[in-house]
ChimeraX commands (.cxc) that place a marker at each C-alpha (Angstrom):
marker #1 position 0.00,0.00,0.00 radius 0.5
marker #1 position 2.82,2.41,0.93 radius 0.5
marker #1 position 4.62,1.73,-2.35 radius 0.5
marker #1 position 1.46,2.48,-4.36 radius 0.5
marker #1 position 0.88,5.77,-2.54 radius 0.5
marker #1 position 4.54,6.69,-3.00 radius 0.5
marker #1 position 4.37,5.94,-6.76 radius 0.5
marker #1 position 1.17,7.96,-7.13 radius 0.5
marker #1 position 2.72,10.87,-5.24 radius 0.5
marker #1 position 5.89,10.78,-7.38 radius 0.5
marker #1 position 3.84,10.56,-10.59 radius 0.5
marker #1 position 1.62,13.48,-9.55 radius 0.5
marker #1 position 4.68,15.53,-8.61 radius 0.5
marker #1 position 6.36,14.76,-11.92 radius 0.5
marker #1 position 3.24,15.73,-13.88 radius 0.5
marker #1 position 2.91,18.97,-11.89 radius 0.5
marker #1 position 6.57,19.92,-12.41 radius 0.5
marker #1 position 6.35,19.13,-16.13 radius 0.5
marker #1 position 3.21,21.29,-16.43 radius 0.5
marker #1 position 4.93,24.17,-14.63 radius 0.5
marker #1 position 7.99,23.83,-16.86 radius 0.5
marker #1 position 5.82,23.91,-20.00 radius 0.5
marker #1 position 3.87,26.91,-18.71 radius 0.5
marker #1 position 7.09,28.76,-17.88 radius 0.5
marker #1 position 8.46,27.99,-21.34 radius 0.5
marker #1 position 5.20,29.23,-22.91 radius 0.5
marker #1 position 5.64,32.61,-21.22 radius 0.5
marker #1 position 9.39,32.80,-21.90 radius 0.5
marker #1 position 9.60,31.61,-25.53 radius 0.5
marker #1 position 7.15,33.37,-27.86 radius 0.5
marker #1 position 6.78,30.76,-30.64 radius 0.5
marker #1 position 6.33,27.99,-28.09 radius 0.5
marker #1 position 3.81,30.14,-26.20 radius 0.5
marker #1 position 1.78,30.74,-29.37 radius 0.5
marker #1 position 1.50,26.99,-29.91 radius 0.5
marker #1 position 0.91,26.15,-26.25 radius 0.5
marker #1 position -1.82,28.74,-25.58 radius 0.5
marker #1 position -3.55,28.26,-28.94 radius 0.5
marker #1 position -3.70,24.51,-28.49 radius 0.5
marker #1 position -4.90,24.44,-24.89 radius 0.5
marker #1 position -6.97,27.64,-24.66 radius 0.5
marker #1 position -7.90,28.36,-28.28 radius 0.5
marker #1 position -10.39,27.21,-30.88 radius 0.5
marker #1 position -9.86,24.58,-33.55 radius 0.5
marker #1 position -10.79,25.32,-37.18 radius 0.5
marker #1 position -10.68,22.96,-40.14 radius 0.5
marker #1 position -9.58,23.91,-43.65 radius 0.5
marker #1 position -12.61,23.39,-45.91 radius 0.5
marker #1 position -11.38,24.89,-49.18 radius 0.5
marker #1 position -9.79,27.97,-50.70 radius 0.5
marker #1 position -10.66,31.59,-51.37 radius 0.5
marker #1 position -9.18,33.71,-54.13 radius 0.5
marker #1 position -7.68,37.12,-53.42 radius 0.5
marker #1 position -6.98,39.42,-56.37 radius 0.5
marker #1 position -4.70,42.37,-55.63 radius 0.5
marker #1 position -2.36,44.45,-57.79 radius 0.5
marker #1 position -2.75,42.05,-60.71 radius 0.5
marker #1 position -1.84,39.03,-58.58 radius 0.5
marker #1 position -4.08,36.10,-57.74 radius 0.5
marker #1 position -3.48,34.41,-54.39 radius 0.5
marker #1 position -5.19,31.27,-53.15 radius 0.5
marker #1 position -5.86,31.39,-49.41 radius 0.5
marker #1 position -7.13,28.54,-47.22 radius 0.5
marker #1 position -10.62,28.95,-45.73 radius 0.5
marker #1 position -10.95,27.68,-42.16 radius 0.5
marker #1 position -14.33,26.98,-40.59 radius 0.5
marker #1 position -15.54,25.97,-37.14 radius 0.5
marker #1 position -19.09,25.33,-35.96 radius 0.5
marker #1 position -20.90,28.14,-34.14 radius 0.5
marker #1 position -18.27,30.78,-34.89 radius 0.5
marker #1 position -19.10,34.20,-36.42 radius 0.5
marker #1 position -16.26,34.22,-38.95 radius 0.5
marker #1 position -14.51,32.15,-41.54 radius 0.5
marker #1 position -10.76,32.55,-41.10 radius 0.5
marker #1 position -9.15,33.15,-44.49 radius 0.5
marker #1 position -5.39,33.03,-44.78 radius 0.5
marker #1 position -2.83,33.46,-43.51 radius 0.5
marker #1 position -2.17,36.46,-45.69 radius 0.5
marker #1 position 1.10,38.39,-45.71 radius 0.5
marker #1 position 0.21,41.91,-44.54 radius 0.5
marker #1 position 3.82,43.08,-44.98 radius 0.5
marker #1 position 5.21,42.97,-41.45 radius 0.5
marker #1 position 3.22,39.94,-40.36 radius 0.5
marker #1 position 0.95,37.12,-41.46 radius 0.5
marker #1 position -2.59,36.94,-40.19 radius 0.5
marker #1 position -6.13,36.10,-41.23 radius 0.5
marker #1 position -9.09,37.87,-42.71 radius 0.5
marker #1 position -12.13,37.28,-40.50 radius 0.5
marker #1 position -15.04,37.02,-42.94 radius 0.5
marker #1 position -18.80,36.67,-42.63 radius 0.5
marker #1 position -21.60,37.71,-44.99 radius 0.5
marker #1 position -21.30,41.40,-44.09 radius 0.5
marker #1 position -17.77,41.85,-42.73 radius 0.5
marker #1 position -14.13,41.43,-43.69 radius 0.5
marker #1 position -12.21,42.17,-40.50 radius 0.5
marker #1 position -8.46,42.66,-40.19 radius 0.5
marker #1 position -6.72,42.82,-36.83 radius 0.5
marker #1 position -3.59,44.23,-35.27 radius 0.5
marker #1 position -1.32,41.44,-34.11 radius 0.5
marker #1 position 0.97,43.74,-32.14 radius 0.5
marker #1 position -1.54,43.40,-29.28 radius 0.5
marker #1 position -1.33,39.63,-29.06 radius 0.5
marker #1 position -3.50,38.31,-31.89 radius 0.5
marker #1 position -0.66,36.36,-33.48 radius 0.5
marker #1 position -1.15,33.35,-31.22 radius 0.5
marker #1 position -2.11,30.70,-33.76 radius 0.5
marker #1 position -0.57,27.72,-35.48 radius 0.5
marker #1 position -1.46,25.12,-38.08 radius 0.5
marker #1 position -1.07,21.34,-38.17 radius 0.5
marker #1 position -2.12,19.88,-41.50 radius 0.5
marker #1 position -5.66,21.03,-42.23 radius 0.5
marker #1 position -6.24,22.18,-38.64 radius 0.5
marker #1 position -5.82,25.73,-37.36 radius 0.5
marker #1 position -5.58,26.41,-33.64 radius 0.5
marker #1 position -6.14,30.07,-32.79 radius 0.5
marker #1 position -6.20,31.69,-29.37 radius 0.5
marker #1 position -8.42,34.68,-30.26 radius 0.5
marker #1 position -10.99,34.29,-33.03 radius 0.5
marker #1 position -13.10,37.37,-32.09 radius 0.5
marker #1 position -15.65,35.06,-30.49 radius 0.5
marker #1 position -15.18,36.16,-26.89 radius 0.5
marker #1 position -15.59,39.42,-25.01 radius 0.5
marker #1 position -11.97,39.35,-23.79 radius 0.5
marker #1 position -10.17,39.87,-27.09 radius 0.5
marker #1 position -6.45,40.05,-27.73 radius 0.5
marker #1 position -6.85,41.18,-31.33 radius 0.5
marker #1 position -7.27,44.90,-30.86 radius 0.5
marker #1 position -7.74,47.14,-32.63 radius 0.5
marker #1 position -9.60,45.61,-35.53 radius 0.5
marker #1 position -10.87,47.13,-38.73 radius 0.5
marker #1 position -13.86,46.13,-40.83 radius 0.5
marker #1 position -12.68,46.72,-44.39 radius 0.5
marker #1 position -16.29,46.67,-45.58 radius 0.5
marker #1 position -17.10,49.80,-43.54 radius 0.5
marker #1 position -15.14,52.06,-45.90 radius 0.5
marker #1 position -17.11,53.98,-48.56 radius 0.5
marker #1 position -15.15,52.35,-51.41 radius 0.5
marker #1 position -16.03,48.81,-50.26 radius 0.5
marker #1 position -18.78,46.72,-51.77 radius 0.5
marker #1 position -19.95,43.13,-51.71 radius 0.5
marker #1 position -21.68,41.06,-54.36 radius 0.5
marker #1 position -23.04,37.58,-54.82 radius 0.5
marker #1 position -22.26,35.89,-58.13 radius 0.5
marker #1 position -25.15,33.50,-58.84 radius 0.5
marker #1 position -23.27,31.61,-61.57 radius 0.5
marker #1 position -20.22,30.73,-59.42 radius 0.5
marker #1 position -22.11,30.92,-56.10 radius 0.5
marker #1 position -19.26,33.05,-54.73 radius 0.5
marker #1 position -19.49,35.94,-52.32 radius 0.5
marker #1 position -17.25,38.71,-53.60 radius 0.5
marker #1 position -15.83,41.45,-51.39 radius 0.5
marker #1 position -14.09,44.46,-52.92 radius 0.5
marker #1 position -12.27,46.77,-50.50 radius 0.5
marker #1 position -9.17,48.96,-50.11 radius 0.5
marker #1 position -6.44,47.09,-48.27 radius 0.5
marker #1 position -4.10,49.06,-46.02 radius 0.5
marker #1 position -1.35,50.20,-46.01 radius 0.5
marker #1 position -0.98,50.18,-49.80 radius 0.5
marker #1 position -4.58,51.32,-50.34 radius 0.5
marker #1 position -4.71,49.02,-53.33 radius 0.5
marker #1 position -8.05,47.43,-54.06 radius 0.5
marker #1 position -8.48,43.83,-53.03 radius 0.5
marker #1 position -11.10,41.45,-54.40 radius 0.5
marker #1 position -11.80,38.45,-52.19 radius 0.5
marker #1 position -13.94,35.60,-53.57 radius 0.5
marker #1 position -15.29,32.90,-51.25 radius 0.5
marker #1 position -17.68,30.10,-52.11 radius 0.5
marker #1 position -21.10,30.75,-50.58 radius 0.5
marker #1 position -21.34,27.19,-49.19 radius 0.5
marker #1 position -19.02,28.18,-46.32 radius 0.5
marker #1 position -21.48,30.76,-44.95 radius 0.5
marker #1 position -23.77,28.65,-42.77 radius 0.5
marker #1 position -26.67,29.67,-40.52 radius 0.5
marker #1 position -24.76,28.89,-37.31 radius 0.5
marker #1 position -22.52,31.89,-38.05 radius 0.5
marker #1 position -25.45,34.31,-37.67 radius 0.5
marker #1 position -26.16,33.54,-34.01 radius 0.5
marker #1 position -22.54,33.22,-32.85 radius 0.5
marker #1 position -21.15,35.91,-30.57 radius 0.5
marker #1 position -19.25,38.52,-32.58 radius 0.5
marker #1 position -17.32,41.03,-30.49 radius 0.5
marker #1 position -16.80,43.39,-33.46 radius 0.5
marker #1 position -20.49,44.27,-33.64 radius 0.5
marker #1 position -21.19,44.57,-29.92 radius 0.5
marker #1 position -22.42,48.10,-29.13 radius 0.5
marker #1 position -21.20,48.20,-25.50 radius 0.5
marker #1 position -17.65,47.10,-26.14 radius 0.5
marker link #1:1,2 radius 0.2
marker link #1:2,3 radius 0.2
marker link #1:3,4 radius 0.2
marker link #1:4,5 radius 0.2
marker link #1:5,6 radius 0.2
marker link #1:6,7 radius 0.2
marker link #1:7,8 radius 0.2
marker link #1:8,9 radius 0.2
marker link #1:9,10 radius 0.2
marker link #1:10,11 radius 0.2
marker link #1:11,12 radius 0.2
marker link #1:12,13 radius 0.2
marker link #1:13,14 radius 0.2
marker link #1:14,15 radius 0.2
marker link #1:15,16 radius 0.2
marker link #1:16,17 radius 0.2
marker link #1:17,18 radius 0.2
marker link #1:18,19 radius 0.2
marker link #1:19,20 radius 0.2
marker link #1:20,21 radius 0.2
marker link #1:21,22 radius 0.2
marker link #1:22,23 radius 0.2
marker link #1:23,24 radius 0.2
marker link #1:24,25 radius 0.2
marker link #1:25,26 radius 0.2
marker link #1:26,27 radius 0.2
marker link #1:27,28 radius 0.2
marker link #1:28,29 radius 0.2
marker link #1:29,30 radius 0.2
marker link #1:30,31 radius 0.2
marker link #1:31,32 radius 0.2
marker link #1:32,33 radius 0.2
marker link #1:33,34 radius 0.2
marker link #1:34,35 radius 0.2
marker link #1:35,36 radius 0.2
marker link #1:36,37 radius 0.2
marker link #1:37,38 radius 0.2
marker link #1:38,39 radius 0.2
marker link #1:39,40 radius 0.2
marker link #1:40,41 radius 0.2
marker link #1:41,42 radius 0.2
marker link #1:42,43 radius 0.2
marker link #1:43,44 radius 0.2
marker link #1:44,45 radius 0.2
marker link #1:45,46 radius 0.2
marker link #1:46,47 radius 0.2
marker link #1:47,48 radius 0.2
marker link #1:48,49 radius 0.2
marker link #1:49,50 radius 0.2
marker link #1:50,51 radius 0.2
marker link #1:51,52 radius 0.2
marker link #1:52,53 radius 0.2
marker link #1:53,54 radius 0.2
marker link #1:54,55 radius 0.2
marker link #1:55,56 radius 0.2
marker link #1:56,57 radius 0.2
marker link #1:57,58 radius 0.2
marker link #1:58,59 radius 0.2
marker link #1:59,60 radius 0.2
marker link #1:60,61 radius 0.2
marker link #1:61,62 radius 0.2
marker link #1:62,63 radius 0.2
marker link #1:63,64 radius 0.2
marker link #1:64,65 radius 0.2
marker link #1:65,66 radius 0.2
marker link #1:66,67 radius 0.2
marker link #1:67,68 radius 0.2
marker link #1:68,69 radius 0.2
marker link #1:69,70 radius 0.2
marker link #1:70,71 radius 0.2
marker link #1:71,72 radius 0.2
marker link #1:72,73 radius 0.2
marker link #1:73,74 radius 0.2
marker link #1:74,75 radius 0.2
marker link #1:75,76 radius 0.2
marker link #1:76,77 radius 0.2
marker link #1:77,78 radius 0.2
marker link #1:78,79 radius 0.2
marker link #1:79,80 radius 0.2
marker link #1:80,81 radius 0.2
marker link #1:81,82 radius 0.2
marker link #1:82,83 radius 0.2
marker link #1:83,84 radius 0.2
marker link #1:84,85 radius 0.2
marker link #1:85,86 radius 0.2
marker link #1:86,87 radius 0.2
marker link #1:87,88 radius 0.2
marker link #1:88,89 radius 0.2
marker link #1:89,90 radius 0.2
marker link #1:90,91 radius 0.2
marker link #1:91,92 radius 0.2
marker link #1:92,93 radius 0.2
marker link #1:93,94 radius 0.2
marker link #1:94,95 radius 0.2
marker link #1:95,96 radius 0.2
marker link #1:96,97 radius 0.2
marker link #1:97,98 radius 0.2
marker link #1:98,99 radius 0.2
marker link #1:99,100 radius 0.2
marker link #1:100,101 radius 0.2
marker link #1:101,102 radius 0.2
marker link #1:102,103 radius 0.2
marker link #1:103,104 radius 0.2
marker link #1:104,105 radius 0.2
marker link #1:105,106 radius 0.2
marker link #1:106,107 radius 0.2
marker link #1:107,108 radius 0.2
marker link #1:108,109 radius 0.2
marker link #1:109,110 radius 0.2
marker link #1:110,111 radius 0.2
marker link #1:111,112 radius 0.2
marker link #1:112,113 radius 0.2
marker link #1:113,114 radius 0.2
marker link #1:114,115 radius 0.2
marker link #1:115,116 radius 0.2
marker link #1:116,117 radius 0.2
marker link #1:117,118 radius 0.2
marker link #1:118,119 radius 0.2
marker link #1:119,120 radius 0.2
marker link #1:120,121 radius 0.2
marker link #1:121,122 radius 0.2
marker link #1:122,123 radius 0.2
marker link #1:123,124 radius 0.2
marker link #1:124,125 radius 0.2
marker link #1:125,126 radius 0.2
marker link #1:126,127 radius 0.2
marker link #1:127,128 radius 0.2
marker link #1:128,129 radius 0.2
marker link #1:129,130 radius 0.2
marker link #1:130,131 radius 0.2
marker link #1:131,132 radius 0.2
marker link #1:132,133 radius 0.2
marker link #1:133,134 radius 0.2
marker link #1:134,135 radius 0.2
marker link #1:135,136 radius 0.2
marker link #1:136,137 radius 0.2
marker link #1:137,138 radius 0.2
marker link #1:138,139 radius 0.2
marker link #1:139,140 radius 0.2
marker link #1:140,141 radius 0.2
marker link #1:141,142 radius 0.2
marker link #1:142,143 radius 0.2
marker link #1:143,144 radius 0.2
marker link #1:144,145 radius 0.2
marker link #1:145,146 radius 0.2
marker link #1:146,147 radius 0.2
marker link #1:147,148 radius 0.2
marker link #1:148,149 radius 0.2
marker link #1:149,150 radius 0.2
marker link #1:150,151 radius 0.2
marker link #1:151,152 radius 0.2
marker link #1:152,153 radius 0.2
marker link #1:153,154 radius 0.2
marker link #1:154,155 radius 0.2
marker link #1:155,156 radius 0.2
marker link #1:156,157 radius 0.2
marker link #1:157,158 radius 0.2
marker link #1:158,159 radius 0.2
marker link #1:159,160 radius 0.2
marker link #1:160,161 radius 0.2
marker link #1:161,162 radius 0.2
marker link #1:162,163 radius 0.2
marker link #1:163,164 radius 0.2
marker link #1:164,165 radius 0.2
marker link #1:165,166 radius 0.2
marker link #1:166,167 radius 0.2
marker link #1:167,168 radius 0.2
marker link #1:168,169 radius 0.2
marker link #1:169,170 radius 0.2
marker link #1:170,171 radius 0.2
marker link #1:171,172 radius 0.2
marker link #1:172,173 radius 0.2
marker link #1:173,174 radius 0.2
marker link #1:174,175 radius 0.2
marker link #1:175,176 radius 0.2
marker link #1:176,177 radius 0.2
marker link #1:177,178 radius 0.2
marker link #1:178,179 radius 0.2
marker link #1:179,180 radius 0.2
marker link #1:180,181 radius 0.2
marker link #1:181,182 radius 0.2
marker link #1:182,183 radius 0.2
marker link #1:183,184 radius 0.2
marker link #1:184,185 radius 0.2
marker link #1:185,186 radius 0.2
marker link #1:186,187 radius 0.2
view
């Protein structure tokens, strides 16, 4: 009996020390922390297809990530110049975020994306954000022949016009009722 209790105590102590070591490493080493926090505290999205981004005469294929009961499709990562991040897209919005406030905590494994902040919680790291569709030059269309939603908007900092095409099948009804911090009035 004593040996069993001793083994359990040693095992529990070893697990606790390992957890503390991993947590300390997550705070001390940024890339490891992005993976650690995204995996254990974040949301999991699955790559369901591709979107097409036209900008400055270039065509870029970007993965489209979807999760149930989330307000946005995550499209990207896209190279914004100084960093790579995602477009957060729903039927009415194309949101870009500032990763200098902590929104860069994400990583991919195969077709899975683990992201710490997906703008689905009141306590957001991705601040400030910008809805590209709120600018006067932005417009959205639905192409009935291709069944694509098309978003045309100026993309900072170059102010060049971007055209993002996403298949309409990705926009499901569960997205409408999901919490979306970017449209909350009291935030």
